[in-house]
N, C-alpha and C positions, 0 to 999 in steps of 0.2 A: 504494499499499500504506500502511496506516495504522500508527501505533505508538501506545503507550499515552498518549502526551501529545498527539496531533494527531487530527483526524478528516479523512476524505477525501470527495470529492463526484464524482460522475458523473451523466449524464442522458442520456435519448435523447428524440427527438420522433417522434411517429406523426401523420401528417396524416389525421385521421379522414375528412375529405371525398373521398379518394381510397382510403383503406386501406393507404397506402404510407407508408415512412420519408420523413421531410423532410430532405433532403441539404442541405447548404450553409448552414444558419442559423448566423448568428454568435452567439456566446454569451459573455458576460464574468461573472466570479466576483468578489464584493467580499466583504469581511469589515468587520464593525463593530467599530471599535476600543475601547478603553476610555474615550476621551472621547466616545463617541457618533457619531463620524463614520466614513463609510464609506471604506474603503481598496480601489481596484481592483487585483485581484490578478494580472489577466491573463485572456486568454481562449482560445477555439479555434472551430472550425465543425464542424458535424455532419458525418458521413461518409456513404457511400452507404447505410449501414444506419440513418441517423438518429441515431448514436450518437456521444457526445462524451467519449471516454475520456482525454483528457489534458488536463484541467483542472490549474490550477496547486494546489500543496500549499497546505493552510492553516496559518498560523502557530500555534503553541503557544499555548493559551489562548483561541482563537477559540471564541465562544459563539453568534453570529448571522451567517448567511451570506445572500448575494443573488445569485440568478442571474438576468441580465438577456439575454433572448431577443430578437434583431432579426427580427421576424416579418414586417414589412412588405415587405422586399426579398425575402424567400422568395415571398411570395403575388405580388408584381409580376413576378418573374423566372421562376417555375416553374409556378404553379398557378392564375393569374387564369382562363385559358381553362376550365380544369376547374370552377372555382367559377361561372364565368358561365353554364355550361350545366345547373346545378341548376335543377330546376323551382321551388323555393321561394326562390331567390335574388332579391334586388331587381334590376331591369332596370338601373338606374341607381344608380350610387354615387359618393360624393364622393371616396373613396380605395379602392384595391385591397385593403386590410385594415382591418377595422374595428378592430381591436387592432393598432396598428403595432408595439408592443412588448409583451412580457410580462415582469413582474418578480416573482419568487418569492422571499419572505423565509422562512426558516426557522431553527429553533434546533438547534445540534448539541452533541454531547458527545465529548470526548477518546477515541480509541480506536476510534470506530465509524465505518462507511462509511455514506454516504448517497447513494443512488440515486434521484433525482427526476426520472420521466418527465412529459413534457408532451403531452397529447393536444390536438391542435390542429386548428381548422377556420376558415375565413374569419369567422365570427361568434362563435366561442366557443372556451373552453379549459377544460382542467380538468388538476390536478396531484395526485400522491399520492406517498407514500414508497414506492418499490419495494424489491427486494432485489437 
């Protein structure tokens, strides 16, 4: 829950290659300090619905936030077989995830909630400000 002096953040991940939520993806939340350095505030993992509802609270005065999604482990552990069966997927890859991590940086304003969904597949991703 946000107050007039802080913003709050939530996210969810949909694996568009299988049309299902991405469960078990580690996510960390960082805030940019007044000195320009990033401070890791903590993190969580997506639940069975691909949602991450328990990210740490933001400090008062936070203006820039970064979500780091650890996508490589997800594809290695959960969906490599599904991605491999796609007709247009390359037969041989150096890695099980073309994007081993996804970092999304965005601006926040006090008192607002920011829901930032990640649409993910083995070879691409998209994000947007949700509701």
